[in-house]
N, C-alpha and C positions, 0 to 999 in steps of 0.2 A: 749408822750413827755418825753424826757430824760433831767433831771436837774442835771448838774454836780456841781452846786454851794454848794450842801449839802454833797458832797462826802469827804472822808478823804484824806487830802494832802499826797501824796506819793503812792497812789494806782495806780498800773499799769494796763492798759487795752490793748487790742489788737491794738488799734489805737493811743495810747499815754499814758500820765501819768497825774494824777490829781495834780495840783500845783497852786500856786498863780500867777495870771496874772500880768506880768510886766508892762502891759499897764494901767490897771484900779485898780488892787489890789484885785479883787474878785477871788474866787476859780473857776477853770475851767479845761477842758481837753486840755492839751498842746500837740500840734503835729507839726512836721516839715514837710512842703510840699514844694518841689522844692526850698530848701534853705531859706525858710521863716518860722517864728514861728507864728502859729495861736492858739488862745485859745477860745474854744467853751464853753460858759456858760450854754446854753440849746439849744436843737434842737428837732424837731418833725415834723410830717406831720399829718394833719387832713383834712377830706373831707369838702369841702365848700358846700354851699347851691346850687350852680350851678352844682355840681357833680364832679368837678375836685379837685385835691389835693392842699391844702394850706400849704406851708412850713414855719415853725416857727424856727427862730434861733437867737441867740445873740452871736456874735463872735467879738473878739478884735484882732487886729484892722481889719477893713473891708478889707484892702489890704495887711495885713501881716507886721510883723516887720522883717527886715533883721536879720539873725543870727548874734550874736555878734562875732566879730573876736576874735580869741584866743589871749591870752596874750603872746607876743613874749618873755617875760622874763621867762615864765614857761617852755620853750623848752631848 
């Protein structure tokens, strides 16, 4: 299991950057997917008693936050 909540803010990883979640205020891995921002707080896979895999994750928000539009005054 990977827990991003105890990582140092500003750390860059191949899949994103560790930062404060604008949705809940916790630390997580921030990534942009198809124009939406997702923040993963922890994720992992463990085998279940039935022999298949059980996926664990805590992500904000569940459907993604649209990217904030750029400030038109900054152009």
